[in-house]
C-alpha positions as CSV (number, residue, x, y, z in Angstrom):
1,M,94.0,74.1,80.9
2,I,96.9,73.9,83.4
3,D,96.8,77.7,83.8
4,Q,93.1,77.5,84.7
5,L,93.9,74.8,87.3
6,K,96.6,77.0,88.8
7,Q,94.3,80.0,89.0
8,S,91.5,78.0,90.6
9,D,94.0,76.5,93.1
10,I,95.1,80.1,94.0
11,M,91.5,81.1,94.4
12,S,90.6,78.1,96.6
13,Q,93.7,78.7,98.7
14,G,92.7,82.4,99.1
15,V,89.2,81.4,100.2
16,F,90.6,78.8,102.6
17,V,93.0,81.3,104.1
18,A,90.2,83.9,104.4
19,L,87.8,81.5,106.1
20,T,90.5,80.2,108.5
21,G,91.4,83.8,109.3
22,L,87.8,84.7,110.0
23,V,87.4,81.6,112.3
24,I,90.6,82.5,114.2
25,V,89.5,86.2,114.6
26,F,86.1,85.0,115.8
27,L,87.7,82.6,118.4
28,V,90.0,85.3,119.7
29,L,87.2,87.8,120.0
30,S,84.9,85.3,121.8
31,L,87.8,84.4,124.2
32,F,88.4,88.1,124.8
33,F,84.7,88.7,125.5
34,L,84.5,85.7,127.9
35,T,87.5,86.9,129.8
36,I,86.0,90.4,130.2
37,K,82.7,88.8,131.4
38,L,84.6,86.7,134.0
39,M,86.6,89.7,135.2
40,Q,83.4,91.7,135.6
41,K,81.8,88.8,137.6
42,A,84.9,88.5,139.8
43,G,84.9,92.3,140.3
44,S,81.2,92.4,141.3
45,R,81.8,89.6,143.8
46,K,84.6,91.5,145.4
47,N,82.5,94.7,145.6
48,K,79.7,92.9,147.4
């Protein structure tokens, strides 16, 4: 019984870490994408 609880705890921790990792990666990628868009807008304004 205790072993099962420990295993499920490790599983839930793994899922939690995986989800938080995905969220962090998504946030970083979206920030990166936004900065590129802003740079392009600034560049096009300078060219005109």
